[in-house]
C-alpha positions in Angstrom: 261.5 206.4 437.1 264.9 208.0 436.8 267.8 205.9 435.5 271.3 206.4 436.9 273.8 205.5 434.2 277.5 204.9 434.9 279.8 207.9 434.9 282.5 208.2 432.2 281.4 205.2 430.1 283.5 203.8 427.3 282.3 203.4 423.7 279.9 200.4 423.4 279.8 199.9 427.1 276.5 198.2 428.1 274.2 198.9 431.1 271.2 196.7 432.1 268.4 198.1 434.3 264.7 197.2 434.7 264.9 194.5 432.0 266.3 196.8 429.4 269.8 196.8 427.9 271.5 200.1 426.9 274.7 200.6 425.0 276.8 203.8 425.1 277.7 205.6 421.8 280.7 207.8 422.4 280.3 209.5 419.0 276.8 210.9 419.9 277.4 210.9 423.7 274.1 209.1 424.4 273.0 205.7 425.8 270.8 203.8 423.3 268.3 201.0 424.1 269.6 197.7 422.8 266.7 195.4 424.0 263.4 195.9 425.6 261.7 192.6 425.3 261.9 193.2 421.5 264.8 194.6 419.6 264.2 198.3 419.0 267.4 199.1 417.1 267.4 196.9 414.0 271.1 197.5 413.5 271.6 195.2 416.4 269.5 192.5 414.9 271.7 189.5 413.9 270.2 186.6 412.0 272.5 183.9 413.4 270.2 181.1 412.3 269.5 182.4 408.8 265.8 182.6 409.4 265.4 185.9 407.4 265.8 185.4 403.6 268.2 187.5 401.7 265.3 188.9 399.6 262.8 190.3 402.1 260.1 190.0 399.4 260.2 186.3 400.2 259.4 187.0 403.9 255.9 185.6 404.6 254.3 186.3 407.9 252.5 182.9 408.1 251.9 183.2 411.8 250.4 186.7 411.6 253.1 187.9 414.0 253.5 191.2 412.2 249.8 191.9 411.8 248.3 193.6 408.8 249.3 197.1 410.1 246.2 198.5 408.2 242.9 199.9 409.1 239.8 197.7 409.7 237.2 198.4 407.0 233.6 199.4 408.1 230.8 200.1 405.8 229.2 202.8 407.9 229.2 204.4 411.3 226.9 201.8 412.7 229.3 199.0 411.8 232.1 201.0 413.5 230.2 201.5 416.7 229.2 197.8 416.8 232.8 196.6 416.4 234.4 194.6 419.3 237.8 193.2 420.2 239.7 196.4 419.4 243.1 197.1 420.9 244.6 200.5 421.8 245.9 202.0 418.5 243.7 200.1 416.1 242.5 202.1 413.0 239.1 201.9 411.3 238.1 203.2 407.9 234.4 204.0 407.3 233.8 203.8 403.6 230.5 205.6 403.7 232.2 208.8 404.8 235.8 208.2 403.9 236.8 209.0 407.5 239.6 207.3 409.4 239.3 206.7 413.2 241.8 205.5 415.8 240.8 203.5 418.9 242.4 204.8 422.1 241.2 202.0 424.4 238.0 203.7 425.4 236.5 204.8 422.1 237.0 205.8 418.4 238.4 209.2 417.5 238.3 210.7 414.0 241.8 211.6 412.8 241.4 212.2 409.0 239.2 212.2 406.0 240.4 210.2 403.0 240.1 212.7 400.1 241.4 213.0 396.5 239.9 216.1 394.7 239.7 216.7 391.0 242.3 218.9 389.4 241.6 222.6 389.3 239.7 224.2 386.5 241.9 224.7 383.4 243.1 228.3 382.8 245.2 229.8 380.0 242.7 228.7 377.3 240.6 231.2 375.5 237.1 230.4 374.2 237.9 231.5 370.6 241.0 231.8 368.5 241.4 233.4 365.0 244.3 231.5 363.3 246.8 233.5 361.4 246.6 233.3 357.6 250.4 233.5 357.2 250.8 230.2 358.9 252.0 231.5 362.3 251.3 229.0 365.0 249.0 229.6 367.9 250.6 228.2 371.1 248.4 227.5 374.1 249.8 226.7 377.5 247.0 225.1 379.5 247.2 225.3 383.3 245.7 223.0 386.0 247.0 221.7 389.3 246.1 218.6 391.4 245.3 219.4 395.0 247.1 216.2 396.2 250.2 216.9 394.0 249.8 214.0 391.6 251.1 214.6 388.1 248.4 215.3 385.5 247.9 213.7 382.1 247.0 216.1 379.3 245.1 215.4 376.1 243.0 217.0 373.4 240.2 216.0 371.1 238.3 217.5 368.2 234.8 217.9 369.5 233.2 220.0 366.8 233.8 220.4 363.1 236.8 218.7 361.5 240.4 219.5 361.7 241.0 218.3 358.1 243.6 220.5 356.4 242.7 223.6 358.3 245.5 223.1 360.8 247.8 220.6 362.5 248.0 220.1 366.3 251.0 219.0 368.3 251.3 218.6 372.0 254.0 218.5 374.6 252.5 217.8 378.0 250.2 220.9 378.6 251.5 222.9 375.7 249.5 222.7 372.5 250.6 224.1 369.2 248.1 224.8 366.4 249.7 225.5 363.1 247.2 226.7 360.4 247.3 226.2 356.7 248.2 229.1 354.4 245.9 227.8 351.6 242.7 229.8 351.2 240.7 226.7 350.2 241.5 225.2 353.6 239.6 227.9 355.5 237.2 226.6 358.1 236.4 226.2 361.8 236.7 223.4 364.4 236.6 223.0 368.1 239.2 221.4 370.4 238.6 220.3 373.9 241.7 220.2 376.2 241.6 217.7 379.1 243.6 217.1 382.3 243.3 214.1 384.6 245.0 212.8 387.7 244.1 209.2 386.8 241.7 208.9 389.7 239.0 211.4 389.2 237.3 212.4 386.0 239.1 214.8 383.7 238.6 218.6 383.8 238.0 220.1 380.4 238.2 223.4 378.5 237.0 224.0 374.9 238.1 226.5 372.3 236.7 227.3 368.8 239.3 227.9 366.1 238.7 229.8 362.9 240.8 230.1 359.8 239.4 232.8 357.6 241.1 234.7 354.8 238.5 237.5 354.7 236.5 238.2 351.6 237.9 236.3 348.7 237.9 238.7 345.8 237.3 237.2 342.4 239.8 236.8 339.5 238.9 239.3 336.8 238.1 236.8 334.1 235.4 235.2 336.3 233.4 238.4 336.1 231.4 237.0 333.1 228.0 237.0 334.6 225.2 239.6 334.4 225.9 243.3 334.0 223.6 245.9 335.4 223.9 249.6 335.0 222.8 252.9 336.5 223.0 256.2 334.7 224.6 259.1 336.5 225.1 262.8 335.8 228.7 263.8 335.9 230.8 266.6 334.6 232.4 266.4 331.2 235.8 264.9 330.8 235.3 262.3 333.5 238.8 261.1 334.2 238.9 258.8 337.2 236.5 256.7 339.4 236.5 255.1 342.8 233.8 253.2 344.7 233.8 252.3 348.4 234.0 248.5 349.1 230.5 248.6 350.7 229.1 250.0 347.4 227.5 253.0 349.2 229.5 255.9 347.7 231.1 256.5 344.3 233.4 259.3 343.4 234.1 260.7 339.9 236.7 263.3 339.0 236.9 265.5 336.0 238.5 268.9 335.2 237.7 271.0 338.3 234.6 269.1 339.3 234.8 266.1 341.7 231.4 264.4 342.2 230.1 262.4 345.2 227.4 259.9 344.4 225.4 257.9 346.9 224.2 254.3 346.2 221.1 254.4 348.4 220.8 250.7 347.8 224.3 249.4 348.6 226.1 247.6 345.8 223.4 248.8 343.3 224.7 250.8 340.4 221.8 253.2 340.7 222.9 256.4 342.5 221.6 259.7 344.0 223.9 262.6 343.4 225.1 264.0 346.7 227.5 266.7 345.7 228.6 268.5 342.6 230.3 271.8 342.6 232.7 273.9 340.6 236.0 274.1 342.4 237.0 277.2 340.7 240.6 276.1 340.9 242.6 275.8 337.7 246.0 276.3 339.2 247.6 273.3 337.5 245.0 271.8 335.4 242.2 270.2 337.3 241.5 267.2 339.6 242.3 264.4 337.3 242.5 261.5 339.7 240.4 260.7 342.7 240.1 258.1 345.5 238.9 257.9 349.0 239.2 256.1 352.3 237.2 252.9 352.3 234.5 254.5 354.5 234.3 257.3 352.0 234.8 260.1 354.6 238.2 261.2 353.3 238.6 262.1 349.7 242.0 262.4 348.0 242.8 263.9 344.6 245.9 264.6 342.6 246.3 267.0 339.7 248.9 267.5 337.1 250.8 270.3 335.5 251.5 269.6 331.9 254.0 272.4 331.5 255.4 272.8 335.0 257.3 270.5 337.4 254.8 270.0 340.2 252.3 267.6 341.5 249.5 268.7 343.7 247.7 266.5 346.2 244.4 267.4 347.9 242.4 266.0 350.8 238.9 266.7 352.0 237.2 265.2 355.1 233.5 264.7 354.9 230.6 263.6 357.0 228.7 261.7 354.4 225.7 261.1 356.7 224.6 264.7 356.8 221.8 266.0 354.7 222.6 266.8 351.1 223.8 270.4 350.7 222.0 271.7 347.7 224.1 274.8 347.2 226.8 272.7 345.5 229.4 273.4 348.2 229.8 269.9 349.4 228.6 268.0 352.4 230.9 269.6 354.9 233.0 272.4 353.5 233.5 273.5 350.0 235.1 271.2 347.4 238.0 273.3 346.4 241.5 274.3 347.4 240.3 277.1 349.7 238.6 274.6 352.1 240.7 271.5 351.7 241.8 269.6 354.8 245.2 269.4 353.2 246.9 270.7 350.0 250.5 269.6 349.3 252.7 270.3 346.4 255.6 268.0 345.5 258.2 268.1 342.8 257.5 265.7 340.0 260.1 262.8 339.9 262.9 263.4 337.4 261.9 260.5 335.2 258.3 261.8 334.8 257.6 264.0 331.8 254.7 266.4 331.6 251.7 264.1 332.0 248.0 263.8 332.8 247.5 262.0 336.2 244.8 259.4 335.4 244.8 257.0 338.4 245.2 257.2 342.2 244.6 254.5 344.8 244.9 254.5 348.6 245.8 251.5 350.8 243.2 250.4 353.4 245.3 251.7 356.3 245.8 255.1 354.7 249.6 255.0 354.6 250.3 254.4 350.9 249.1 256.3 347.8 249.6 254.8 344.3 249.7 257.0 341.2 249.8 256.5 337.5 249.7 258.8 334.5 249.6 259.1 330.7 253.1 259.0 329.2 254.5 257.7 332.4 255.7 254.1 332.3 255.6 253.6 336.0 253.3 253.2 338.9 254.6 255.3 341.8 254.0 254.6 345.5 254.0 257.6 347.8 254.1 256.9 351.6 252.2 258.9 354.3 253.9 258.9 357.7 250.5 259.6 359.4 247.6 257.5 358.0 245.0 259.4 356.0 246.9 262.7 356.3 248.0 264.1 353.0 250.2 266.7 354.7 252.6 263.9 355.7 253.2 262.5 352.2 256.8 261.9 351.4 258.8 264.4 349.4 259.3 261.9 346.7 257.9 258.4 345.8 259.0 255.5 347.9 258.8 253.3 344.8 258.6 253.7 341.0 258.1 250.4 339.2 257.4 249.6 335.6 254.6 247.3 336.5 253.4 247.0 332.8 256.8 247.1 331.3 257.3 250.1 329.0 253.5 250.6 328.6 252.0 253.5 330.6 249.2 252.8 333.0 246.1 255.0 332.8 244.3 253.6 335.9 245.3 252.0 339.2 243.2 250.4 341.9 243.7 248.2 345.0 241.4 245.4 346.2 239.9 246.3 349.5 242.2 243.9 351.3 245.3 245.2 349.6 246.0 241.8 348.2 245.7 242.8 344.5 246.9 245.6 342.3 244.5 246.3 339.4 245.5 248.5 336.5 244.9 249.2 332.9 247.9 249.7 330.6 248.0 251.5 327.4 246.3 254.8 326.5 242.5 254.4 326.5 242.7 250.7 327.2 239.6 248.7 328.1 241.6 245.8 329.6 242.4 245.6 333.3 245.1 243.4 334.7 245.2 241.9 338.2 248.4 241.2 340.0 249.0 239.9 343.5 251.3 241.4 346.2 253.7 239.1 348.0 252.1 238.5 351.5 255.6 238.7 353.0 256.1 242.1 351.3 252.6 243.8 351.4 252.0 246.7 349.0 255.5 246.3 347.6 255.5 247.1 343.8 258.7 245.2 343.4 257.1 242.0 344.6 254.1 241.4 342.4 253.1 238.1 340.8 250.9 237.3 337.8 247.4 236.1 338.6 246.2 233.3 336.4 243.0 234.6 334.7 243.7 238.1 336.0 242.7 240.0 332.9 239.4 241.4 331.8 238.2 243.6 328.9 235.3 245.7 330.0 232.7 246.7 327.5 232.1 250.3 326.5 230.2 251.6 323.5 232.0 253.4 320.8 235.7 253.3 319.7 238.4 253.4 322.3 239.3 257.0 322.8 239.9 259.5 325.6 236.3 259.7 326.5 235.2 256.1 325.9 237.5 253.7 327.9 236.1 252.4 331.2 237.4 253.8 334.5 238.1 252.5 337.9 237.5 248.7 338.3 236.6 248.6 342.0 235.9 245.3 343.9 232.9 245.3 346.2 233.2 243.6 349.5 230.7 240.9 348.7 233.5 239.0 347.0 231.5 238.5 343.8 231.1 241.8 342.0 232.8 245.0 340.8 231.8 248.5 339.7 233.3 250.0 336.6 232.5 253.5 335.3 231.5 253.6 331.6 232.2 257.2 330.7 231.0 256.9 327.1 227.5 256.3 328.5 227.8 258.1 331.8 226.9 255.1 333.8 228.2 252.7 336.4 228.3 249.1 335.4 228.2 246.3 337.9 229.9 243.1 336.8 229.1 239.9 338.8 230.7 236.5 338.9 
C-alpha cells in the first residue's frame, strides 16, 4: 500500500507507519527503513549491552539463529525429491550432477551447475627445437588460460633423455629459457614436458624435443692414420689442383688447359668413372691452374695466372651432372672452355703479388667467398662475391690478404664442408697440410684463425717432392671420418680414414 510521508522533513526526522520506522536523510533526499521487526540498516545497530565481541571471529551462533546460510547436500535427484521440511528460499546441492537448486515454496528449481574446467590446451610450444650451437638461448612462452579465471601454476620436467650438460633450463612463470652448451662433446637430445595446473583439476601438458647438434664433426688431420685405399684415374699431364665434393660423388682435377670431371659411382670410394675430359683450346694466360666447385658439383670455378702480365682470370661453368656422359669431349652441358663459360671475369692482380702460378682455390659453402693461393705469393687471398655462386659479381680486389703461413707461400687451399676449418699446404711442393679453425664469431675471416692441436698431416706420395709429386687437394668427406687426396705422382685418388 502507498505510504504518505510528511512534507518538508528535516534531517534525521523519523516516521512510523505499519510497524516500520523510517528516518529521513537530507543528503540523499530519501526516507530509509530503520526497523522492520529486525534491524535492516546495520549502521543503526548499537550494541548497548556489549553482547557482540570486538573480534567478530569470536562470534558463535550457539543457538543457530543465523542458520548455516548454505545449501543442503543431496547425493542424487532421488534424495532431493524425497526431502521434506524445506522453506521458501532453501538451496540444495545434488553431488551426483553438481547442480544447485532453490526451493520456492512449491518445488525445486535448478539455478546453476557447479563447474570448474581444466585449463585450456597449451599453445606457443613447438614439438621440436634445434638449439643454437653458438649458445643463443631458446625462449619459450607457453600460453594457457583457466576458464574460471584462477591463476595457473607452471612447471617443466625432463621426460626423455637427459639434460646433462646439453643445456640449462630456467623458468619465470610461463616463460622457459633453454640455454645450450657451445661444447661439441655436449651434443645430444632430450625432451621437456611443460605443465600448467589450476590446483583443482589435473595439469595440461605439452612436450617438446630439443636437439643440440654441431653437424658433421670433421676429424683433426693427424687422426687420419687408418687405412688408405686408392683408385687410379686418367688425367691430363701437369695436374695442378684437385677438389672433391663432400658427398664423395664427383672429383675435379685441373691441369694446363684441361679440367677433368670424374664421377665416383660408389660415393666416397676413390674409384672413379671419367665423365668429362676436353681440350679447352684456351691459352690466353697460361691455363686453368686451380679448380674448385660448389658442394653439389654443379658449378665449377677455375682461376688461371699470367706469369708475365698483371691479370687474374676467373671462370665459371654450370653443369647438370646427372645427364648422360657426353662422349665428344665437350662436357656435360656446354663446352669446357672460355667460349661457353657461364662467366669469365678478369681482375688486376693485387700489387703485392708478383708473377705467379695459381695453385689453389676454394669456395665457401654459401658461394660468397673464394680463397686463392699461389706459388711465390706469401698470402691467402679472399675474394668476395656479392651474389652467391656468380663469378661475375666477384670484387674488384681481394677483401682480405693474410700471411696465414707467415712468409711461406701456400700451394694449396681448401675449406672443410662446414666452413669451420681452413686447410692448406705451405712451401713449394710440400706434402704437409695444416688445419686451422675460423673464429665462430668471425666466420671465414682470415684474420681470425686459430691453431688446431694435431692439425698437421704429411700425406704420402712416391718419389721425391717435386712439382709433379706432391699431393693435391686434401678434401674432407661428409662422413666425418675420411678425406680424399690426389696423388699426382701415381695419378690416383687416395682415401684416408680415421
